[in-house]
N, CA, C, O and CB atoms as a CASP TS submission, in Angstrom:
PFRMAT TS
TARGET T0000
AUTHOR 0000-0000-0000
METHOD Language model
MODEL 1
PARENT N/A
ATOM      1  N   UNK     1     112.084 115.575 108.917  1.00  0.00           N
ATOM      2  CA  UNK     1     112.181 114.326 108.191  1.00  0.00           C
ATOM      3  C   UNK     1     112.875 113.309 108.704  1.00  0.00           C
ATOM      4  O   UNK     1     114.048 113.542 108.995  1.00  0.00           O
ATOM      5  CB  UNK     1     112.666 114.490 107.054  1.00  0.00           C
ATOM      6  N   UNK     2     112.396 112.107 108.913  1.00  0.00           N
ATOM      7  CA  UNK     2     112.938 110.694 109.493  1.00  0.00           C
ATOM      8  C   UNK     2     113.907 110.389 108.459  1.00  0.00           C
ATOM      9  O   UNK     2     113.477 110.389 107.305  1.00  0.00           O
ATOM     10  CB  UNK     2     111.767 109.402 109.681  1.00  0.00           C
ATOM     11  N   UNK     3     114.910 110.176 108.615  1.00  0.00           N
ATOM     12  CA  UNK     3     116.026 109.528 107.494  1.00  0.00           C
ATOM     13  C   UNK     3     115.843 107.838 107.526  1.00  0.00           C
ATOM     14  O   UNK     3     116.833 107.131 107.710  1.00  0.00           O
ATOM     15  CB  UNK     3     117.875 109.975 108.007  1.00  0.00           C
ATOM     16  N   UNK     4     114.745 107.362 107.368  1.00  0.00           N
ATOM     17  CA  UNK     4     114.882 105.860 107.284  1.00  0.00           C
ATOM     18  C   UNK     4     114.111 105.570 105.618  1.00  0.00           C
ATOM     19  O   UNK     4     113.388 106.318 104.960  1.00  0.00           O
ATOM     20  CB  UNK     4     113.932 104.994 108.835  1.00  0.00           C
ATOM     21  N   UNK     5     114.567 104.329 105.351  1.00  0.00           N
ATOM     22  CA  UNK     5     114.039 104.126 104.014  1.00  0.00           C
ATOM     23  C   UNK     5     112.719 103.467 103.545  1.00  0.00           C
ATOM     24  O   UNK     5     112.461 102.280 103.743  1.00  0.00           O
ATOM     25  CB  UNK     5     114.911 103.483 103.461  1.00  0.00           C
ATOM     26  N   UNK     6     111.885 104.362 102.889  1.00  0.00           N
ATOM     27  CA  UNK     6     110.617 103.500 102.851  1.00  0.00           C
ATOM     28  C   UNK     6     110.542 102.386 102.270  1.00  0.00           C
ATOM     29  O   UNK     6     109.379 101.988 102.332  1.00  0.00           O
ATOM     30  CB  UNK     6     109.670 104.041 102.359  1.00  0.00           C
ATOM     31  N   UNK     7     111.335 101.540 101.627  1.00  0.00           N
ATOM     32  CA  UNK     7     111.097 100.364 100.957  1.00  0.00           C
ATOM     33  C   UNK     7     111.485  99.335 102.163  1.00  0.00           C
ATOM     34  O   UNK     7     110.621  98.547 102.546  1.00  0.00           O
ATOM     35  CB  UNK     7     111.979 100.236  99.516  1.00  0.00           C
ATOM     36  N   UNK     8     112.888  99.337 102.815  1.00  0.00           N
ATOM     37  CA  UNK     8     112.948  98.190 103.967  1.00  0.00           C
ATOM     38  C   UNK     8     113.159  99.066 105.284  1.00  0.00           C
ATOM     39  O   UNK     8     113.405  98.384 106.279  1.00  0.00           O
ATOM     40  CB  UNK     8     114.336  96.969 103.738  1.00  0.00           C
ATOM     41  N   UNK     9     113.117 100.297 105.461  1.00  0.00           N
ATOM     42  CA  UNK     9     113.235 100.834 106.827  1.00  0.00           C
ATOM     43  C   UNK     9     114.694 100.924 107.487  1.00  0.00           C
ATOM     44  O   UNK     9     114.911 101.077 108.689  1.00  0.00           O
ATOM     45  CB  UNK     9     112.380  99.974 107.695  1.00  0.00           C
ATOM     46  N   UNK    10     115.819 100.778 106.294  1.00  0.00           N
ATOM     47  CA  UNK    10     117.212 100.981 106.462  1.00  0.00           C
ATOM     48  C   UNK    10     117.402 102.641 106.623  1.00  0.00           C
ATOM     49  O   UNK    10     116.618 103.548 106.344  1.00  0.00           O
ATOM     50  CB  UNK    10     118.044 100.310 105.144  1.00  0.00           C
ATOM     51  N   UNK    11     118.625 102.672 107.130  1.00  0.00           N
ATOM     52  CA  UNK    11     119.273 104.135 107.418  1.00  0.00           C
ATOM     53  C   UNK    11     119.716 104.511 105.927  1.00  0.00           C
ATOM     54  O   UNK    11     120.418 103.792 105.217  1.00  0.00           O
ATOM     55  CB  UNK    11     120.735 104.126 108.623  1.00  0.00           C
ATOM     56  N   UNK    12     119.067 106.050 105.486  1.00  0.00           N
ATOM     57  CA  UNK    12     119.454 106.927 104.475  1.00  0.00           C
ATOM     58  C   UNK    12     120.453 107.972 104.959  1.00  0.00           C
ATOM     59  O   UNK    12     120.431 108.582 106.028  1.00  0.00           O
ATOM     60  CB  UNK    12     118.271 107.557 103.915  1.00  0.00           C
ATOM     61  N   UNK    13     121.483 108.074 103.793  1.00  0.00           N
ATOM     62  CA  UNK    13     122.485 108.745 104.076  1.00  0.00           C
ATOM     63  C   UNK    13     122.668 109.644 102.890  1.00  0.00           C
ATOM     64  O   UNK    13     122.567 109.173 101.757  1.00  0.00           O
ATOM     65  CB  UNK    13     123.567 107.917 104.424  1.00  0.00           C
ATOM     66  N   UNK    14     122.928 110.892 103.084  1.00  0.00           N
ATOM     67  CA  UNK    14     123.317 111.635 101.856  1.00  0.00           C
ATOM     68  C   UNK    14     124.195 111.737 101.310  1.00  0.00           C
ATOM     69  O   UNK    14     125.235 112.049 101.889  1.00  0.00           O
ATOM     70  CB  UNK    14     123.227 112.506 101.810  1.00  0.00           C
ATOM     71  N   UNK    15     124.159 111.529 100.031  1.00  0.00           N
ATOM     72  CA  UNK    15     125.549 111.632  98.922  1.00  0.00           C
ATOM     73  C   UNK    15     125.627 112.986  98.390  1.00  0.00           C
ATOM     74  O   UNK    15     124.878 113.355  97.485  1.00  0.00           O
ATOM     75  CB  UNK    15     125.454 110.577  97.489  1.00  0.00           C
ATOM     76  N   UNK    16     126.518 113.747  98.927  1.00  0.00           N
ATOM     77  CA  UNK    16     126.740 115.170  98.525  1.00  0.00           C
ATOM     78  C   UNK    16     127.078 115.223  97.002  1.00  0.00           C
ATOM     79  O   UNK    16     126.876 116.291  96.425  1.00  0.00           O
ATOM     80  CB  UNK    16     127.933 115.831  99.393  1.00  0.00           C
ATOM     81  N   UNK    17     127.584 114.144  96.288  1.00  0.00           N
ATOM     82  CA  UNK    17     128.071 114.288  95.277  1.00  0.00           C
ATOM     83  C   UNK    17     126.770 114.751  93.973  1.00  0.00           C
ATOM     84  O   UNK    17     126.756 115.645  93.126  1.00  0.00           O
ATOM     85  CB  UNK    17     128.887 112.982  95.168  1.00  0.00           C
ATOM     86  N   UNK    18     125.734 113.611  94.350  1.00  0.00           N
ATOM     87  CA  UNK    18     124.675 113.659  93.631  1.00  0.00           C
ATOM     88  C   UNK    18     123.141 114.224  94.308  1.00  0.00           C
ATOM     89  O   UNK    18     122.079 114.264  93.687  1.00  0.00           O
ATOM     90  CB  UNK    18     124.646 112.321  93.163  1.00  0.00           C
ATOM     91  N   UNK    19     123.318 114.561  95.471  1.00  0.00           N
ATOM     92  CA  UNK    19     122.319 115.387  96.148  1.00  0.00           C
ATOM     93  C   UNK    19     121.158 114.755  96.479  1.00  0.00           C
ATOM     94  O   UNK    19     120.057 115.220  96.774  1.00  0.00           O
ATOM     95  CB  UNK    19     121.970 116.463  95.425  1.00  0.00           C
ATOM     96  N   UNK    20     121.639 113.379  96.371  1.00  0.00           N
ATOM     97  CA  UNK    20     120.233 112.203  96.961  1.00  0.00           C
ATOM     98  C   UNK    20     120.785 111.313  98.095  1.00  0.00           C
ATOM     99  O   UNK    20     121.963 111.120  98.395  1.00  0.00           O
ATOM    100  CB  UNK    20     119.606 110.899  95.576  1.00  0.00           C
ATOM    101  N   UNK    21     119.666 110.818  98.653  1.00  0.00           N
ATOM    102  CA  UNK    21     119.908 110.132  99.511  1.00  0.00           C
ATOM    103  C   UNK    21     119.906 108.639  99.272  1.00  0.00           C
ATOM    104  O   UNK    21     119.083 108.227  98.455  1.00  0.00           O
ATOM    105  CB  UNK    21     119.205 110.516 100.338  1.00  0.00           C
ATOM    106  N   UNK    22     120.689 107.785  99.851  1.00  0.00           N
ATOM    107  CA  UNK    22     120.964 106.319  99.465  1.00  0.00           C
ATOM    108  C   UNK    22     120.833 105.458 100.758  1.00  0.00           C
ATOM    109  O   UNK    22     121.425 105.661 101.818  1.00  0.00           O
ATOM    110  CB  UNK    22     122.489 106.129  98.796  1.00  0.00           C
ATOM    111  N   UNK    23     120.053 104.579 100.511  1.00  0.00           N
ATOM    112  CA  UNK    23     119.972 103.244 101.351  1.00  0.00           C
ATOM    113  C   UNK    23     120.797 102.570 101.571  1.00  0.00           C
ATOM    114  O   UNK    23     120.968 101.798 100.627  1.00  0.00           O
ATOM    115  CB  UNK    23     119.320 102.437 101.036  1.00  0.00           C
ATOM    116  N   UNK    24     121.787 102.341 102.744  1.00  0.00           N
ATOM    117  CA  UNK    24     122.757 101.418 102.985  1.00  0.00           C
ATOM    118  C   UNK    24     122.079 100.189 102.764  1.00  0.00           C
ATOM    119  O   UNK    24     122.673  99.603 101.860  1.00  0.00           O
ATOM    120  CB  UNK    24     123.384 101.529 104.301  1.00  0.00           C
ATOM    121  N   UNK    25     121.143  99.550 103.158  1.00  0.00           N
ATOM    122  CA  UNK    25     120.274  98.368 103.381  1.00  0.00           C
ATOM    123  C   UNK    25     120.171  97.882 102.009  1.00  0.00           C
ATOM    124  O   UNK    25     121.043  97.146 101.546  1.00  0.00           O
ATOM    125  CB  UNK    25     118.829  98.667 104.074  1.00  0.00           C
ATOM    126  N   UNK    26     119.375  98.173 101.479  1.00  0.00           N
ATOM    127  CA  UNK    26     118.647  98.165 100.050  1.00  0.00           C
ATOM    128  C   UNK    26     119.206  98.543  98.504  1.00  0.00           C
ATOM    129  O   UNK    26     118.986  97.950  97.448  1.00  0.00           O
ATOM    130  CB  UNK    26     117.609  99.076 100.231  1.00  0.00           C
ATOM    131  N   UNK    27     120.100  99.885  98.790  1.00  0.00           N
ATOM    132  CA  UNK    27     120.477 100.371  97.592  1.00  0.00           C
ATOM    133  C   UNK    27     119.247 101.201  97.139  1.00  0.00           C
ATOM    134  O   UNK    27     119.142 101.432  95.935  1.00  0.00           O
ATOM    135  CB  UNK    27     120.904  99.240  96.627  1.00  0.00           C
ATOM    136  N   UNK    28     118.512 101.566  97.810  1.00  0.00           N
ATOM    137  CA  UNK    28     117.495 102.936  96.991  1.00  0.00           C
ATOM    138  C   UNK    28     118.310 104.177  96.971  1.00  0.00           C
ATOM    139  O   UNK    28     118.968 104.686  97.879  1.00  0.00           O
ATOM    140  CB  UNK    28     115.899 103.445  97.924  1.00  0.00           C
ATOM    141  N   UNK    29     118.115 104.583  95.655  1.00  0.00           N
ATOM    142  CA  UNK    29     119.124 105.995  95.301  1.00  0.00           C
ATOM    143  C   UNK    29     118.049 107.068  94.921  1.00  0.00           C
ATOM    144  O   UNK    29     117.836 107.197  93.715  1.00  0.00           O
ATOM    145  CB  UNK    29     120.369 105.772  93.791  1.00  0.00           C
ATOM    146  N   UNK    30     117.365 107.833  95.767  1.00  0.00           N
ATOM    147  CA  UNK    30     116.723 108.882  95.568  1.00  0.00           C
ATOM    148  C   UNK    30     116.557 110.147  96.036  1.00  0.00           C
ATOM    149  O   UNK    30     116.986 110.404  97.161  1.00  0.00           O
ATOM    150  CB  UNK    30     116.015 108.600  95.574  1.00  0.00           C
ATOM    151  N   UNK    31     115.839 111.264  95.177  1.00  0.00           N
ATOM    152  CA  UNK    31     115.754 112.452  95.884  1.00  0.00           C
ATOM    153  C   UNK    31     114.743 112.653  96.956  1.00  0.00           C
ATOM    154  O   UNK    31     113.739 111.946  97.049  1.00  0.00           O
ATOM    155  CB  UNK    31     115.593 113.382  95.015  1.00  0.00           C
ATOM    156  N   UNK    32     115.031 113.648  97.778  1.00  0.00           N
ATOM    157  CA  UNK    32     114.241 113.991  98.633  1.00  0.00           C
ATOM    158  C   UNK    32     112.649 114.112  98.193  1.00  0.00           C
ATOM    159  O   UNK    32     111.773 113.531  98.833  1.00  0.00           O
ATOM    160  CB  UNK    32     114.800 115.115  99.093  1.00  0.00           C
ATOM    161  N   UNK    33     112.466 114.648  97.431  1.00  0.00           N
ATOM    162  CA  UNK    33     110.982 114.510  96.334  1.00  0.00           C
ATOM    163  C   UNK    33     110.545 113.459  96.084  1.00  0.00           C
ATOM    164  O   UNK    33     109.347 113.216  96.234  1.00  0.00           O
ATOM    165  CB  UNK    33     111.028 114.935  94.973  1.00  0.00           C
ATOM    166  N   UNK    34     111.406 112.585  95.642  1.00  0.00           N
ATOM    167  CA  UNK    34     111.068 111.189  95.192  1.00  0.00           C
ATOM    168  C   UNK    34     110.781 110.426  96.434  1.00  0.00           C
ATOM    169  O   UNK    34     109.742 109.776  96.547  1.00  0.00           O
ATOM    170  CB  UNK    34     112.243 110.489  94.347  1.00  0.00           C
ATOM    171  N   UNK    35     111.605 110.488  97.289  1.00  0.00           N
ATOM    172  CA  UNK    35     111.140 109.668  98.615  1.00  0.00           C
ATOM    173  C   UNK    35     109.812 110.255  99.262  1.00  0.00           C
ATOM    174  O   UNK    35     109.055 109.387  99.696  1.00  0.00           O
ATOM    175  CB  UNK    35     112.357 109.734  99.813  1.00  0.00           C
ATOM    176  N   UNK    36     109.408 111.517  99.401  1.00  0.00           N
ATOM    177  CA  UNK    36     108.246 112.223  99.792  1.00  0.00           C
ATOM    178  C   UNK    36     106.973 111.550  98.935  1.00  0.00           C
ATOM    179  O   UNK    36     105.906 111.240  99.465  1.00  0.00           O
ATOM    180  CB  UNK    36     108.474 113.858  99.498  1.00  0.00           C
ATOM    181  N   UNK    37     107.254 111.397  97.639  1.00  0.00           N
ATOM    182  CA  UNK    37     106.466 110.747  96.834  1.00  0.00           C
ATOM    183  C   UNK    37     106.085 109.104  97.032  1.00  0.00           C
ATOM    184  O   UNK    37     105.018 108.541  96.785  1.00  0.00           O
ATOM    185  CB  UNK    37     107.071 110.997  95.659  1.00  0.00           C
ATOM    186  N   UNK    38     107.014 108.692  97.426  1.00  0.00           N
ATOM    187  CA  UNK    38     107.000 107.193  97.545  1.00  0.00           C
ATOM    188  C   UNK    38     106.167 106.912  99.120  1.00  0.00           C
ATOM    189  O   UNK    38     105.278 106.078  99.285  1.00  0.00           O
ATOM    190  CB  UNK    38     108.799 106.537  97.485  1.00  0.00           C
ATOM    191  N   UNK    39     106.695 107.799 100.131  1.00  0.00           N
ATOM    192  CA  UNK    39     105.897 107.753 101.471  1.00  0.00           C
ATOM    193  C   UNK    39     104.448 108.160 101.359  1.00  0.00           C
ATOM    194  O   UNK    39     103.616 107.474 101.953  1.00  0.00           O
ATOM    195  CB  UNK    39     106.541 108.690 102.521  1.00  0.00           C
ATOM    196  N   UNK    40     104.114 109.071 100.748  1.00  0.00           N
ATOM    197  CA  UNK    40     102.852 109.367 100.308  1.00  0.00           C
ATOM    198  C   UNK    40     102.125 108.477  99.853  1.00  0.00           C
ATOM    199  O   UNK    40     100.976 108.314 100.263  1.00  0.00           O
ATOM    200  CB  UNK    40     102.835 110.165  99.525  1.00  0.00           C
ATOM    201  N   UNK    41     102.734 107.665  98.818  1.00  0.00           N
ATOM    202  CA  UNK    41     101.753 106.286  98.268  1.00  0.00           C
ATOM    203  C   UNK    41     101.689 105.350  98.945  1.00  0.00           C
ATOM    204  O   UNK    41     100.754 104.562  98.805  1.00  0.00           O
ATOM    205  CB  UNK    41     102.075 105.602  97.106  1.00  0.00           C
ATOM    206  N   UNK    42     102.637 105.163  99.854  1.00  0.00           N
ATOM    207  CA  UNK    42     102.403 104.062 100.709  1.00  0.00           C
ATOM    208  C   UNK    42     101.346 104.551 101.963  1.00  0.00           C
ATOM    209  O   UNK    42     100.483 103.808 102.431  1.00  0.00           O
ATOM    210  CB  UNK    42     103.890 103.527 101.261  1.00  0.00           C
ATOM    211  N   UNK    43     101.567 105.796 102.357  1.00  0.00           N
ATOM    212  CA  UNK    43     100.463 106.295 103.422  1.00  0.00           C
ATOM    213  C   UNK    43      99.104 106.029 102.659  1.00  0.00           C
ATOM    214  O   UNK    43      98.268 105.377 103.284  1.00  0.00           O
ATOM    215  CB  UNK    43     100.627 108.058 103.873  1.00  0.00           C
ATOM    216  N   UNK    44      98.828 106.393 101.565  1.00  0.00           N
ATOM    217  CA  UNK    44      97.485 105.966 100.902  1.00  0.00           C
ATOM    218  C   UNK    44      97.172 104.787 100.603  1.00  0.00           C
ATOM    219  O   UNK    44      95.975 104.551 100.442  1.00  0.00           O
ATOM    220  CB  UNK    44      97.273 106.473  99.842  1.00  0.00           C
ATOM    221  N   UNK    45      97.998 103.881 100.470  1.00  0.00           N
ATOM    222  CA  UNK    45      97.694 102.625 100.532  1.00  0.00           C
ATOM    223  C   UNK    45      97.443 101.687 101.633  1.00  0.00           C
ATOM    224  O   UNK    45      96.949 100.560 101.608  1.00  0.00           O
ATOM    225  CB  UNK    45      98.429 102.233  99.991  1.00  0.00           C
ATOM    226  N   UNK    46      97.932 102.466 102.699  1.00  0.00           N
ATOM    227  CA  UNK    46      97.625 101.796 104.037  1.00  0.00           C
ATOM    228  C   UNK    46      96.141 102.294 104.412  1.00  0.00           C
ATOM    229  O   UNK    46      95.229 101.618 104.889  1.00  0.00           O
ATOM    230  CB  UNK    46      98.788 102.237 105.263  1.00  0.00           C
ATOM    231  N   UNK    47      96.145 103.755 104.043  1.00  0.00           N
ATOM    232  CA  UNK    47      94.868 104.332 104.513  1.00  0.00           C
ATOM    233  C   UNK    47      93.655 103.377 103.795  1.00  0.00           C
ATOM    234  O   UNK    47      92.656 102.990 104.401  1.00  0.00           O
ATOM    235  CB  UNK    47      94.779 106.043 104.048  1.00  0.00           C
ATOM    236  N   UNK    48      93.949 103.097 102.440  1.00  0.00           N
ATOM    237  CA  UNK    48      92.885 102.131 101.351  1.00  0.00           C
ATOM    238  C   UNK    48      92.674 100.757 102.210  1.00  0.00           C
ATOM    239  O   UNK    48      91.609 100.166 102.033  1.00  0.00           O
ATOM    240  CB  UNK    48      93.750 101.657  99.534  1.00  0.00           C
ATOM    241  N   UNK    49      93.586 100.233 103.096  1.00  0.00           N
ATOM    242  CA  UNK    49      93.533  99.001 103.161  1.00  0.00           C
ATOM    243  C   UNK    49      92.663  99.111 104.510  1.00  0.00           C
ATOM    244  O   UNK    49      91.647  98.432 104.662  1.00  0.00           O
ATOM    245  CB  UNK    49      94.947  98.234 103.097  1.00  0.00           C
ATOM    246  N   UNK    50      93.104  99.955 105.412  1.00  0.00           N
ATOM    247  CA  UNK    50      92.241 100.408 106.746  1.00  0.00           C
ATOM    248  C   UNK    50      90.832 100.072 106.484  1.00  0.00           C
ATOM    249  O   UNK    50      90.159  99.127 106.894  1.00  0.00           O
ATOM    250  CB  UNK    50      92.320 102.073 107.104  1.00  0.00           C
ATOM    251  N   UNK    51      90.470 101.280 105.531  1.00  0.00           N
ATOM    252  CA  UNK    51      88.996 101.633 105.145  1.00  0.00           C
ATOM    253  C   UNK    51      88.556 100.202 104.860  1.00  0.00           C
ATOM    254  O   UNK    51      87.662  99.773 105.590  1.00  0.00           O
ATOM    255  CB  UNK    51      88.777 102.754 103.760  1.00  0.00           C
ATOM    256  N   UNK    52      89.043  99.389 103.910  1.00  0.00           N
ATOM    257  CA  UNK    52      88.645  98.091 103.435  1.00  0.00           C
ATOM    258  C   UNK    52      88.196  97.358 104.654  1.00  0.00           C
ATOM    259  O   UNK    52      87.074  96.879 104.811  1.00  0.00           O
ATOM    260  CB  UNK    52      89.787  97.343 102.677  1.00  0.00           C
ATOM    261  N   UNK    53      89.104  97.324 105.429  1.00  0.00           N
ATOM    262  CA  UNK    53      88.841  96.556 106.539  1.00  0.00           C
ATOM    263  C   UNK    53      87.841  96.867 107.477  1.00  0.00           C
ATOM    264  O   UNK    53      87.088  96.018 107.954  1.00  0.00           O
ATOM    265  CB  UNK    53      89.855  96.454 107.158  1.00  0.00           C
ATOM    266  N   UNK    54      87.805  98.450 107.840  1.00  0.00           N
ATOM    267  CA  UNK    54      86.555  99.001 108.625  1.00  0.00           C
ATOM    268  C   UNK    54      85.276  98.436 107.885  1.00  0.00           C
ATOM    269  O   UNK    54      84.480  97.698 108.465  1.00  0.00           O
ATOM    270  CB  UNK    54      86.516 100.743 108.648  1.00  0.00           C
ATOM    271  N   UNK    55      85.117  98.862 106.454  1.00  0.00           N
ATOM    272  CA  UNK    55      83.929  98.591 105.764  1.00  0.00           C
ATOM    273  C   UNK    55      83.397  97.051 105.877  1.00  0.00           C
ATOM    274  O   UNK    55      82.208  96.734 105.878  1.00  0.00           O
ATOM    275  CB  UNK    55      84.180  98.978 104.327  1.00  0.00           C
ATOM    276  N   UNK    56      84.576  96.097 105.978  1.00  0.00           N
ATOM    277  CA  UNK    56      84.193  94.439 105.996  1.00  0.00           C
ATOM    278  C   UNK    56      83.803  94.095 107.271  1.00  0.00           C
ATOM    279  O   UNK    56      83.148  93.073 107.479  1.00  0.00           O
ATOM    280  CB  UNK    56      85.415  93.404 105.618  1.00  0.00           C
ATOM    281  N   UNK    57      84.258  95.110 108.442  1.00  0.00           N
ATOM    282  CA  UNK    57      84.009  94.850 109.884  1.00  0.00           C
ATOM    283  C   UNK    57      82.431  95.486 110.316  1.00  0.00           C
ATOM    284  O   UNK    57      81.678  94.954 111.132  1.00  0.00           O
ATOM    285  CB  UNK    57      85.319  95.622 110.800  1.00  0.00           C
ATOM    286  N   UNK    58      82.133  96.840 109.498  1.00  0.00           N
ATOM    287  CA  UNK    58      81.092  97.222 109.802  1.00  0.00           C
ATOM    288  C   UNK    58      79.958  96.316 108.970  1.00  0.00           C
ATOM    289  O   UNK    58      78.835  96.113 109.431  1.00  0.00           O
ATOM    290  CB  UNK    58      81.138  98.634 109.623  1.00  0.00           C
ATOM    291  N   UNK    59      80.329  95.894 107.909  1.00  0.00           N
ATOM    292  CA  UNK    59      79.205  95.026 107.441  1.00  0.00           C
ATOM    293  C   UNK    59      78.835  93.745 108.157  1.00  0.00           C
ATOM    294  O   UNK    59      77.706  93.277 108.307  1.00  0.00           O
ATOM    295  CB  UNK    59      79.478  94.656 106.137  1.00  0.00           C
ATOM    296  N   UNK    60      80.042  93.249 108.588  1.00  0.00           N
ATOM    297  CA  UNK    60      79.732  92.192 109.620  1.00  0.00           C
ATOM    298  C   UNK    60      79.036  92.317 110.771  1.00  0.00           C
ATOM    299  O   UNK    60      78.188  91.513 111.156  1.00  0.00           O
ATOM    300  CB  UNK    60      80.716  91.736 110.035  1.00  0.00           C
ATOM    301  N   UNK    61      79.419  93.450 111.415  1.00  0.00           N
ATOM    302  CA  UNK    61      78.540  93.981 112.422  1.00  0.00           C
ATOM    303  C   UNK    61      77.118  94.313 112.498  1.00  0.00           C
ATOM    304  O   UNK    61      76.379  94.333 113.482  1.00  0.00           O
ATOM    305  CB  UNK    61      78.980  94.898 112.683  1.00  0.00           C
ATOM    306  N   UNK    62      76.839  94.612 111.064  1.00  0.00           N
ATOM    307  CA  UNK    62      75.529  94.980 111.077  1.00  0.00           C
ATOM    308  C   UNK    62      74.480  93.766 110.519  1.00  0.00           C
ATOM    309  O   UNK    62      73.253  93.853 110.474  1.00  0.00           O
ATOM    310  CB  UNK    62      75.463  96.280 110.234  1.00  0.00           C
ATOM    311  N   UNK    63      75.225  92.735 110.152  1.00  0.00           N
ATOM    312  CA  UNK    63      74.286  91.389 109.823  1.00  0.00           C
ATOM    313  C   UNK    63      73.989  90.711 111.378  1.00  0.00           C
ATOM    314  O   UNK    63      74.540  90.888 112.464  1.00  0.00           O
ATOM    315  CB  UNK    63      75.263  90.083 108.659  1.00  0.00           C
ATOM    316  N   UNK    64      72.910  89.899 110.965  1.00  0.00           N
ATOM    317  CA  UNK    64      72.159  89.381 112.135  1.00  0.00           C
ATOM    318  C   UNK    64      73.167  88.206 112.698  1.00  0.00           C
ATOM    319  O   UNK    64      74.159  87.710 112.164  1.00  0.00           O
ATOM    320  CB  UNK    64      70.555  88.788 111.677  1.00  0.00           C
ATOM    321  N   UNK    65      72.567  87.953 113.934  1.00  0.00           N
ATOM    322  CA  UNK    65      73.403  87.014 114.690  1.00  0.00           C
ATOM    323  C   UNK    65      73.503  85.396 113.949  1.00  0.00           C
ATOM    324  O   UNK    65      74.458  84.620 113.980  1.00  0.00           O
ATOM    325  CB  UNK    65      72.705  86.951 116.253  1.00  0.00           C
ATOM    326  N   UNK    66      72.439  85.258 113.429  1.00  0.00           N
ATOM    327  CA  UNK    66      72.136  84.182 112.527  1.00  0.00           C
ATOM    328  C   UNK    66      73.023  84.025 111.383  1.00  0.00           C
ATOM    329  O   UNK    66      73.613  82.974 111.133  1.00  0.00           O
ATOM    330  CB  UNK    66      70.849  84.323 112.050  1.00  0.00           C
ATOM    331  N   UNK    67      73.098  84.998 110.753  1.00  0.00           N
ATOM    332  CA  UNK    67      73.951  84.864 109.528  1.00  0.00           C
ATOM    333  C   UNK    67      75.460  84.797 110.140  1.00  0.00           C
ATOM    334  O   UNK    67      76.208  83.952 109.648  1.00  0.00           O
ATOM    335  CB  UNK    67      73.715  86.205 108.417  1.00  0.00           C
ATOM    336  N   UNK    68      75.889  85.521 111.041  1.00  0.00           N
ATOM    337  CA  UNK    68      77.273  85.413 111.517  1.00  0.00           C
ATOM    338  C   UNK    68      77.420  84.143 111.602  1.00  0.00           C
ATOM    339  O   UNK    68      78.298  83.765 110.826  1.00  0.00           O
ATOM    340  CB  UNK    68      77.632  86.067 112.757  1.00  0.00           C
ATOM    341  N   UNK    69      76.816  83.066 112.375  1.00  0.00           N
ATOM    342  CA  UNK    69      77.087  81.931 112.638  1.00  0.00           C
ATOM    343  C   UNK    69      77.152  81.061 111.653  1.00  0.00           C
ATOM    344  O   UNK    69      77.732  80.012 111.931  1.00  0.00           O
ATOM    345  CB  UNK    69      76.419  81.591 113.415  1.00  0.00           C
ATOM    346  N   UNK    70      76.671  81.192 110.421  1.00  0.00           N
ATOM    347  CA  UNK    70      76.255  80.736 109.192  1.00  0.00           C
ATOM    348  C   UNK    70      77.870  80.665 108.456  1.00  0.00           C
ATOM    349  O   UNK    70      78.385  79.664 107.958  1.00  0.00           O
ATOM    350  CB  UNK    70      75.002  81.849 108.446  1.00  0.00           C
ATOM    351  N   UNK    71      78.351  81.782 108.544  1.00  0.00           N
ATOM    352  CA  UNK    71      79.792  82.409 108.196  1.00  0.00           C
ATOM    353  C   UNK    71      80.839  81.341 108.142  1.00  0.00           C
ATOM    354  O   UNK    71      82.007  81.634 107.888  1.00  0.00           O
ATOM    355  CB  UNK    71      80.281  83.510 109.307  1.00  0.00           C
TER
END
């Protein structure tokens, strides 16, 4: 696992007292499990965004040249 903050990309440091990871840039304070949840959620959002762009492009590609010029 990479030790970078999913919020800002900053460096994460382990806090031995609380056994959580702390971002030195934005102050995010979370357990390893919570960080995994945040990263999974972000990855799913990115995947959904890419799919939407792909679908829009596919729709554009399948339209006629005349329709493309009128847009």
